[in-house]
C-alpha positions in Angstrom: 174.6 157.7 40.9 174.9 161.0 39.6 172.5 164.6 40.8 169.3 164.8 38.6 169.0 168.0 40.4 170.7 170.6 41.8 169.7 170.0 45.3 171.2 166.6 45.1 174.5 168.1 43.3 174.1 170.5 46.7 173.0 167.5 48.5 176.7 165.7 47.0 179.0 168.7 47.3 178.3 168.9 51.3 178.3 165.1 52.7 182.3 165.1 50.8 182.8 168.8 52.1 182.4 167.3 55.7 184.1 163.4 54.6 186.9 165.1 53.4 188.0 167.6 55.6 187.7 164.8 58.3 189.4 162.4 56.9 192.0 164.7 56.3 192.1 167.1 59.2 193.9 163.8 61.9 196.8 165.4 58.8 196.2 168.7 60.3 196.6 168.6 63.5 199.1 166.1 63.5 201.3 169.5 61.7 199.8 172.3 63.6 201.2 170.1 66.4 204.2 169.8 64.9 205.1 173.4 64.1 203.6 173.7 68.2 206.7 171.4 70.0 210.1 173.3 67.9 212.2 175.1 69.3 213.6 176.1 66.1 211.4 177.9 65.4 210.4 182.1 66.7 206.7 182.1 67.6 206.4 184.4 64.0 208.0 181.5 62.9 205.7 179.3 64.1 202.4 181.0 63.0 203.8 181.5 59.6 204.0 177.9 59.7 201.0 177.3 61.1 199.8 179.4 57.9 201.3 177.8 55.4 199.4 174.7 56.7 196.5 175.5 57.4 195.9 176.9 53.7 197.8 173.7 52.3 195.3 171.6 54.5 192.7 173.7 52.6 194.0 173.3 48.7 194.0 169.9 50.1 190.8 169.6 50.8 188.4 171.1 48.3 191.0 169.1 45.9 189.6 165.9 47.2 186.2 167.4 47.5 186.0 168.2 43.2 187.7 165.4 42.4 185.7 162.9 44.4 181.8 165.2 43.3 182.8 165.2 39.8 183.5 161.7 39.7 180.6 161.1 41.1 178.3 163.2 38.2 181.0 161.9 36.0 179.9 158.1 36.8 184.0 157.5 36.8 185.5 154.1 37.9 187.7 154.3 40.6 191.0 153.6 39.9 191.5 151.9 43.3 188.7 149.6 41.7 191.6 148.8 39.3 193.8 147.5 40.6 194.5 143.8 40.9 
C-alpha cells in the first residue's frame, strides 16, 4: 500500500533500509573475509579491496532500497510473482 504521508514514507524507507542492509550483510562479510585471508594481497591492497567492497555494498543496498520503495509507492507488481 502506498504511503499517504511523509511519516508513512519515512517509515517505509527506514524499514526497507534495515531489511535490505540485513539481507545483504552476509555477502559483504563473506567478501571481506575472503580479502582478509588472501595471502596474495599486501595490506595496502587489502585495504583498497575492503573499501571497494564496502562501496559496492552500499551501492547495492541503495539501489535495492530505491527499487523496493518506488515499487511500493507506485504499486508495481513483483517480477517473481509473474513467473509461472
